C-alpha positions in Angstrom: 0.5 0.0 -0.1 1.2 3.4 -0.8 1.3 5.2 2.5 2.2 8.5 1.1 -1.0 8.1 -1.2 -3.1 7.2 2.0 -1.7 10.2 4.0 -2.3 12.5 1.2 -5.9 11.5 0.5 -6.7 11.7 4.3 -5.1 15.2 4.6 -7.9 16.4 2.2 -9.8 16.8 5.3 -7.5 19.1 6.8 -7.1 21.2 3.1 -10.8 21.6 3.4 -11.1 22.7 6.8 -8.6 25.3 6.1 -9.8 26.7 2.7 -13.7 27.0 4.3 -12.3 28.4 7.3 -10.4 31.1 5.3 -12.3 31.8 2.4 -15.1 34.2 4.1 -12.5 36.5 4.8 -12.2 37.5 1.4 -15.3 36.9 0.7 -16.8 39.0 3.5 -15.7 41.9 2.0 -18.0 41.7 -1.0 -21.2 40.0 0.8 -21.5 42.7 3.4 -21.9 45.1 0.4 -24.3 43.0 -1.6 -26.6 41.8 1.1 -25.7 45.1 3.6 -24.6 43.4 6.6 -24.1 45.0 9.9 -21.2 44.2 12.0 -23.1 41.8 14.0 -24.5 40.0 10.7 -20.4 40.0 9.5 -19.8 38.2 12.3 -22.6 35.4 12.2 -22.1 34.9 8.5 -18.1 34.6 9.7 -19.1 32.3 12.5 -22.2 30.7 11.6 -20.0 27.9 10.4 -19.0 27.1 13.7 -22.3 26.2 15.0 -22.0 23.6 12.2 -18.7 22.2 13.1 -19.7 22.2 16.7 -22.7 20.3 15.8 -20.4 17.7 13.4 -17.9 17.3 16.0 -20.5 16.3 18.5 -21.6 13.7 16.4 -18.1 12.6 14.8 -16.8 10.6 17.7 -19.6 8.2 18.2 -20.3 8.1 14.6 -16.5 7.1 13.8 -16.4 4.7 17.1 -19.5 3.0 15.7 -19.3 2.9 11.8 -15.5 3.5 11.3 -13.4 6.6 10.4 -13.2 5.6 6.8 -16.7 5.6 5.9 -17.5 9.1 8.5 -14.6 10.6 6.3 -16.3 9.8 2.9 -19.6 11.2 4.1 -17.5 14.1 5.3 -16.2 14.8 1.5 -20.0 14.7 0.2 -21.1 17.3 2.9 -18.1 19.9 2.2 -19.6 19.6 -1.6 -23.0 20.0 -0.8 -22.0 22.9 1.5 -20.1 24.5 -1.0 -22.8 24.4 -3.9 -25.2 26.0 -1.5 -23.3 28.6 -0.2 -22.0 29.7 -3.9 -25.4 29.6 -5.3 -27.4 31.6 -2.3 -29.5 34.3 -3.2 -30.3 35.4 0.2 -28.8 35.8 3.4 -30.4 32.6 5.1 -29.5 30.8 2.2 -25.9 31.8 2.3 -26.1 31.1 6.4 -27.8 27.6 5.5 -24.9 26.7 3.1 -22.4 27.8 5.5 -24.0 25.6 8.5 -23.5 22.8 6.1 -19.6 23.6 5.5 -19.5 23.9 9.2 -20.8 20.2 9.5 -18.2 19.2 7.2 -15.3 21.0 9.1 -16.4 19.6 12.4 -16.5 16.4 11.0 -12.9 16.7 9.3 -11.0 18.8 12.3 -11.3 15.5 14.6 -11.5 12.6 12.0 -8.3 13.7 10.0 -5.9 13.6 13.0 -7.8 10.4 14.5 -7.3 8.7 11.2 -3.6 9.8 10.5 -3.0 8.9 14.0 -4.6 5.3 14.2 -2.2 4.6 10.9 0.9 6.1 11.8 3.8 4.2 13.1 4.7 5.7 16.7 8.4 6.9 15.7 7.0 9.5 13.0 3.1 10.0 14.5 4.1 13.7 15.4 5.1 14.6 11.8 2.4 12.4 10.1 -0.3 13.7 12.4 1.1 17.1 11.9 0.6 17.1 8.1 -2.9 17.7 8.6 -2.0 21.0 10.3 0.1 21.7 7.6 -2.9 20.8 5.2 -5.1 22.9 6.9 -2.5 26.1 6.5 -2.3 25.2 3.2 -5.9 25.4 2.6 -6.1 28.5 4.5 -3.4 30.0 1.9 -5.3 28.8 -1.3 -8.5 30.5 0.1 -6.6 33.7 0.2 -5.2 33.3 -3.0 -8.4 32.2 -4.9 -9.7 35.5 -2.9 -7.3 37.5 -4.4 -7.8 36.5 -7.8 -11.7 36.7 -7.2 -11.3 40.3 -5.7 -11.0 42.2 -8.8 -14.1 41.8 -9.6 -15.8 41.0 -6.5 -16.5 37.3 -7.2 -17.4 35.9 -3.8 -19.5 33.1 -5.3 -16.8 31.6 -7.2 -14.8 31.7 -3.7 -17.1 29.7 -2.0 -17.9 27.5 -5.0 -14.4 26.2 -5.6 -14.4 24.4 -2.3 -16.8 21.6 -3.8 -13.8 20.2 -5.7 -11.2 18.9 -3.0 -14.6 17.7 -1.4 -15.1 15.3 -4.2 -11.8 14.1 -4.2 -11.5 13.0 -0.6 -15.1 11.4 -0.8 -13.7 9.6 -3.8 -10.1 8.6 -2.4 -11.9 7.1 1.2 -14.0 4.9 -1.1 -9.9 3.0 -1.5 -8.6 3.5 1.5 -8.6 1.0 4.5 -10.1 1.3 8.0 -7.9 2.1 11.1 -6.2 -1.1 12.2 -7.1 -0.2 15.8 -11.0 0.6 14.9 -10.7 -2.9 13.4 -9.1 -4.7 16.3 -11.4 -2.7 18.8 -14.4 -4.1 16.6 -13.2 -7.9 16.9 -11.4 -7.9 13.4 -8.1 -8.4 14.9 -6.9 -10.4 11.6 -7.7 -7.7 9.0 -6.1 -5.2 11.4 -2.5 -7.1 11.4 -2.9 -7.4 7.6 -3.2 -3.8 7.1 -0.6 -3.0 9.9 1.6 -5.3 7.9 0.6 -3.8 4.5 1.4 -0.3 6.0 4.7 -0.7 7.8 5.9 -4.4 6.4 6.7 -7.2 8.3 8.9 -5.2 10.7 9.8 -6.0 14.4 7.7 -2.4 15.2 4.9 -4.1 13.6 4.8 -6.9 15.7 5.5 -4.6 18.8 2.2 -2.7 18.1 0.5 -5.6 17.6 1.4 -6.8 21.0 0.3 -3.5 22.7 -2.8 -3.7 20.5 -3.7 -6.9 22.0 -2.6 -5.9 25.8 -4.7 -2.6 25.3 -7.6 -4.8 24.1 -7.6 -7.5 26.9 -7.3 -4.4 29.0 -10.5 -2.7 27.5 -12.4 -5.1 25.2 -15.2 -2.9 24.9 -16.8 0.2 22.6 -17.2 3.0 25.4 -20.3 5.2 26.3 -20.5 8.8 26.8 -20.0 7.9 30.6 -17.0 6.3 30.2 -15.5 9.9 29.9 -16.0 10.2 33.8 -13.6 7.2 34.1 -10.7 8.7 36.5 -8.2 7.3 33.8 -9.7 9.7 31.3 -10.5 12.6 33.3 -6.7 13.8 33.0 -6.6 13.3 29.1 -10.1 15.2 29.4 -8.7 18.3 31.0 -5.8 18.7 28.9 -7.8 18.3 25.5 -10.8 20.7 26.6 -8.3 23.3 27.8 -6.1 23.2 24.9 -9.1 22.9 22.4 -10.6 26.5 24.7 -7.0 28.2 24.7 -6.1 27.9 21.2 -9.6 29.6 20.4 -9.6 32.3 22.9 -6.3 33.6 22.6 -7.6 35.1 18.9 -6.2 33.1 15.7 -9.1 32.8 14.0 -9.6 36.6 14.4 -6.9 36.6 12.3 -7.8 34.1 10.1 -11.4 35.8 9.6 -10.8 38.9 10.0 -7.2 40.2 8.5 -8.3 42.0 5.5 -10.5 44.1 8.1 -7.9 44.4 10.2 -5.2 45.4 7.3 -7.7 47.7 6.2 -8.1 49.6 9.6 -4.2 50.0 9.7 -4.0 52.1 6.5 -4.2 49.4 3.7 -7.5 50.7 1.8 -8.2 48.3 -0.9 -9.9 45.0 -0.7 -7.2 43.6 -2.9 -4.1 44.9 -1.4 -5.5 43.6 2.0 -6.5 40.3 0.6 -2.8 40.5 -0.7 -1.4 41.0 2.7 -3.3 38.4 4.4 -2.1 36.0 1.6 1.6 36.9 3.2 0.3 35.8 6.7 -0.8 32.7 4.7 2.5 32.2 3.3 4.3 32.6 7.0 1.5 29.9 8.5 2.6 27.2 5.8 6.2 27.8 6.1 6.3 27.7 10.3 4.0 24.9 10.2 6.9 23.0 7.8 9.3 24.2 10.9 7.0 22.3 13.3 6.7 19.1 11.5 10.2 18.7 11.2 10.7 19.5 15.3 7.5 17.9 16.5 9.6 14.4 16.8 12.6 15.4 18.2 12.1 18.8 20.1 8.6 17.3 21.7 5.0 18.6 22.1 5.4 20.3 25.3 8.4 22.5 24.1 6.8 23.6 21.3 3.6 24.2 22.9 5.4 26.6 25.4 7.6 28.4 22.8 4.7 29.1 20.8 2.7 30.5 23.3 5.3 32.6 24.7 5.9 34.3 21.3 2.5 34.6 20.6 1.6 36.6 23.8 4.7 39.1 22.8 3.2 39.5 19.5 -0.1 40.6 20.9 1.0 43.0 22.8 3.1 44.6 20.0 -0.1 44.3 18.0 -1.6 46.5 20.8 0.6 48.8 21.2 0.4 49.4 17.3 -2.9 50.3 17.5 -2.7 52.3 20.5 -0.3 54.4 18.7 -3.2 55.2 16.4 -2.8 56.7 12.9 -2.8 54.9 9.7 0.7 55.6 8.8 2.7 53.2 6.5 4.8 52.2 9.4 1.6 51.3 11.6 0.6 49.3 8.3 4.1 47.4 8.7 3.8 47.0 12.7 0.4 45.6 12.2 1.9 43.0 9.1 4.9 42.3 11.0 2.7 41.4 14.4 0.1 39.2 12.6 2.5 37.5 10.4 4.7 36.8 13.5 1.9 35.9 15.6 0.9 33.3 13.1 4.1 31.8 12.8 4.5 31.2 16.4 0.5 29.6 16.3 1.8 27.6 13.8 4.4 25.8 15.4 2.5 25.2 18.4 -1.0 25.6 19.6 -1.6 24.6 15.6 -0.7 21.3 14.9 0.4 20.2 18.9 -3.5 20.6 19.8 -4.7 18.2 17.3 -2.1 15.8 17.9 -2.1 15.3 21.3 -6.0 15.1 21.4 -5.4 11.9 18.8 -2.9 10.7 21.4 -3.9 10.8 25.1 -7.2 9.5 24.9 -7.5 5.6 25.3 -8.6 3.6 22.7 -12.2 2.7 24.0 -13.0 6.2 24.2 -10.5 8.2 21.5 -13.6 8.7 19.2 -15.7 10.3 22.0 -12.9 11.9 23.8 -11.9 13.4 20.9 -15.2 14.6 20.0 -15.6 16.5 23.3 -12.3 18.5 22.8 -12.7 19.4 19.3 -16.9 20.6 20.5 -14.9 22.7 23.1 -12.6 24.0 20.5 -15.2 24.9 17.8 -17.7 26.6 20.5 -15.0 28.7 22.0 -13.9 29.7 18.1 -17.7 30.9 17.7 -17.6 32.6 21.1 -14.4 34.5 19.6 -15.5 35.6 15.9 -19.0 36.3 16.8 -17.7 38.8 19.4 -14.5 40.3 18.3 -15.8 43.2 16.2 -18.0 44.1 19.2 -15.1 43.7 21.5 -13.4 46.4 19.0 -16.3 48.7 19.5 -16.0 48.1 23.1 -12.9 48.1 24.4 -11.1 49.2 20.8 -8.4 47.6 19.0 -5.4 47.9 21.7 -7.9 46.5 24.7 -8.8 43.7 22.7 -5.1 42.5 21.5 -4.3 43.4 25.2 -7.2 40.6 26.2 -6.1 38.0 23.7 -2.6 38.5 25.1 -3.6 37.8 28.7 -5.3 35.1 27.7 -2.4 33.8 26.0 -0.4 34.0 29.4 -3.1 32.1 31.0 -2.7 29.1 28.4 0.9 29.1 29.2 0.4 28.7 32.8 -1.8 25.9 32.0 0.5 24.1 29.8 3.6 24.2 32.0 1.2 22.8 34.8 -0.8 20.0 32.9 0.6 18.8 29.5 2.6 15.7 29.4 5.0 14.8 26.6 4.4 12.2 24.4 7.2 12.2 22.2 8.4 9.0 20.5 5.6 6.7 22.7 3.3 4.3 21.1 -0.5 4.9 21.5 -0.8 2.1 23.6 2.2 3.1 25.8 0.8 6.4 26.4 -2.4 4.8 27.5 -0.2 2.6 30.0 1.5 6.1 31.4 -2.1 7.2 31.9 -3.1 4.0 33.8 -0.3 4.6 36.2 -1.1 7.9 37.1 
């Protein structure tokens, strides 16, 4: 089996996640004019997809535990196609909102299932890098959405911006028809011989495969059941749940999606007046996001998850303070525009080496097999719920606190996230999923 092809197809879920998250930032500049949207309605158009994402995440865990990671990922591709076409053909705000909700359901499915599928397929020695390819795909999707936004901004063709999200969705659905189910899901549902066959096809007849099979059988003897939601209250699961939900909330309330969704608006406020120039500047931020994610992929199995998280959070906090100071100085000079651009790009860069990839990797690692889908589902719901809160309040916070106060608030929350990470997050570098679970049982 071509493992690179498997990873490439599965990572399309991340690409769709990124594209449909980022494309609204450019499209919104034209949608707000065509539909005469107030700041509150602009926030709703940007944020309504997050309601769908929370709904999708709420069901993705239990559905994937019952029906398999592969089948639900296939359905995810179909959902993306439907949502993109509904939104692109919308003749009113209400239909646009429906399309964005459907897209959001796809995002919720993809955000949880793509790292889960990759984590359960990858060998322990390079699981961090392989699962982080999902984050790389997300950043590529965001960058592509910015480039598409720039290309169609000249004539305000926001419908094409939204419609193009259907293409990778169709490829994902078709690709999952030929990819296998994960060995760990098969083993957990009594198909051990199929699980062993897939492991050998993926990784060859190596001693590493033999070790994985031994650990997997031990894990199944210890648990040997499909969990209900009540298992999330089990003391063994409580620690991972605190870490997963805590990081999920902090990933969002530190402000990252204010940049993803509203970067063109922020750049215009800093003195970059034209829509196409603001979108182009945002694309530059997208390039930084992609490049720093590549750096994270190179480091995550060497430096470890915890070190990257702490480094990223510290850098984010400093950049948010600088961004707040830039707006506090005031004016629309070229210097302010440059300070804003550099601060935003640096902030995104630090996010891309820490909170961006590490959060999604950790929640795919720390939950026991028998509750992994549901545990990741709860963390993902918390992530999208926090994302929605930040998105719909950002423009209102600007009115109430001003731009400096808003970014200073995000900086303070980033400092709290640093303390949480320092005190709660364990290191999982180099450990198999079963070894991580064994460590949690000892704790």
